[in-house]
N, C-alpha and C positions, 0 to 999 in steps of 0.2 A: 809350563806344566812340570817339566822335568826338574826345574830348579825350585819349585814350590812357591813361585810368586803369583800364580793364578790357579783357579780351581777348574775352570772350563775354558777350552779353546774352541773357537768357532771359525771355520773356514769361510772367508768372505770373497765373493766374486767382484765386489765393488770398491775395494781399497786398492792402493797402488800395488802394481804387479799382479793383481788378481784379474781374471777375465771370465766372461760368460758369453756363450753363443745362444743364450735364451732368446726366444721371440720377444719383441718389444712389449706385447701385452702381458707376458709373464713377468718381465722386469718391472713393469708398472705396478703389478699386483704385489710383488715382493717388496717394492719400495713403499707402497701404501701400508702394508702390514708392519714393516720395519719402522715407518714413521710413527705409527700408533705405539709400538713398543718403546721407541725412543722418548716419546712424550711421557713415558712412565718412569724415566730416570736412567735407562740403560743407554750407553753410548755405543751403538752398533750400526753397521752399514748393511748387514745381511742377516735378518732374523729368521730367514727361512732356509738357511743352509743346513743340510743334513750331515755335513762333514764336521764332526765335533769330537772332542776328546774330553774326558772327565777324570778328575782324580778321585780317590777313595772318599774323601770328605764330601765332594759334590754328590756322588752316588748315594751315600748313606743319608745325606740331609734332604734330598729332594723326594718328597712323597707326591706322586703324580696321580691325578684323577682321570685324565684324558687317555683314551686309547686310540684315537684317530689322529688325523694329520695336525690337529690343534695342539698336540703335545709339544711341538717344536717351540711355540711361543709360551706355553705354560711353563716349560723348563726355564726359559729366560726370565719370566716374571717372578717365579719362585726363587730363582737364583738371586735376584735382586733383593727379594724379601728376606732371604737367609743370609745376606751379606757375603755371598760368594763372589769371588773376583773372576770377571769374564774378560777374555782378550780375543782379538781376531788375528788371523794370519791369512795371507793371500792364497787363494786357490784358483785354478783354471778349470772351468766346467765346460764340457762339450755335450750338446744335446743331439740326440738322433731323432729323426722324425718318428712320431708315435711312440716315443720312449716312456711316456708317463703311463703308469698303471692306474692312475686315478683321473676321473673327470676333472679338468682344471677349474671349472666353475664351482663344482661341489667342494673340491679341495679348498678353493679360496674362501667360500662361505664358511666351511668348517673351521678353518684357521681364524677367520675374522670373528666369528661368533664366540669361539673359545677365548680369544684375546679380550673381547668386550666383556665376557662373563667374568674373567679373572680380574680385570681392571675395575669392574663395577663392585666386586666383592672387596677389593682393596680400599676403595674410597666411596662408599655408598652415599654419604652425605653430599659429596660433590657430583657424583654421577647421576643420582636420582633427585636429590634435594634441590640442587641449583636449577635444573629444568622445571621442577615442580614449583619453585618459588617464582620463576619467570612466568610460568603459565598462570599462576595466581595474580601476578601483577597485570598481565594482559587481560585476565578476566575482570579485574577491578575496573579497568578502562572501559570495557564493554558494558559492565553493569552501570557505570556512571552515565554512559551514552543512552542506555535503555531507560534509565530513570529520567534523564533530561528530556528525551523525546516524549515520554509519557506525561511529564508535567507540562510540556508545551502544547502537545496535541491531544492528550487524553487517550491516546491509543499506544499499544505496545508494538514495536517493530520486532516481529518474530525472528527475523534473520539475525539481528544483533543480539536479541535475548538468547537465542540458541547458541550463538558463538560464546556468549558470556557463560551460559550454563555448562557447555562442553569443556571450555578451558578451565572452569572451576573444578569440574569432576576430574579432568586429567591432572591438574595441579595437586588436588587432594590425594589422588591415588599415588602420584610420584612422591609426594612428601611423606605419606604413610609408609610406602615401600622403603624410602631412605631411612626413616626412623626405626622401622622393624629390623631391617638388615643391619644397621649400625649397632643396635642393641644386641642382636644375636651374635654378631661377630665379636663385639666387646666381651660378652659372657664367655664365648668359646676361648678367646685369647686369655682371659683371666683364669679359666680352668686349666688351660695348657701350661700357663706360667706357674700355677699353683701346685702342679704335680711334682 
């Protein structure tokens, strides 16, 4: 940061020379969230570390929408989107019993939902469209089974028909959501770049 080679420095408990006395359940939660953020293109080991430093460029370019605990991952996702350079340094963290001011389960869900929200906005066709397409493929299989049973026996298997109908509805909803979000995000990006 001092030499201008990075924009954000994150303290990591999980790289060489870093350490954490966090309970195992907390470490698992941190690693789960970090894994989701890593799959988004960032190479980090500790996405939940609050020990961070930012240069002026990072502060001025990050426009945040979250005000809860999810802001920690929002910052990293938007840093990647804005082409900011992120580096990690080792830190040693000690935890005291009952030191958290937030319920750990609510904290985890807040961060996880925020991360999923931002990732879904980044790639709506993959996030919603792919599951929608798969649901429609599954529904096709069940529709074929329903029609086959009807042609052979003259009766409709309601269980299979209901599965076919429900997977069709889910698939169509997901595909429609993907297309609408993709269109909205594309229009917003065009307007922002046109300014």
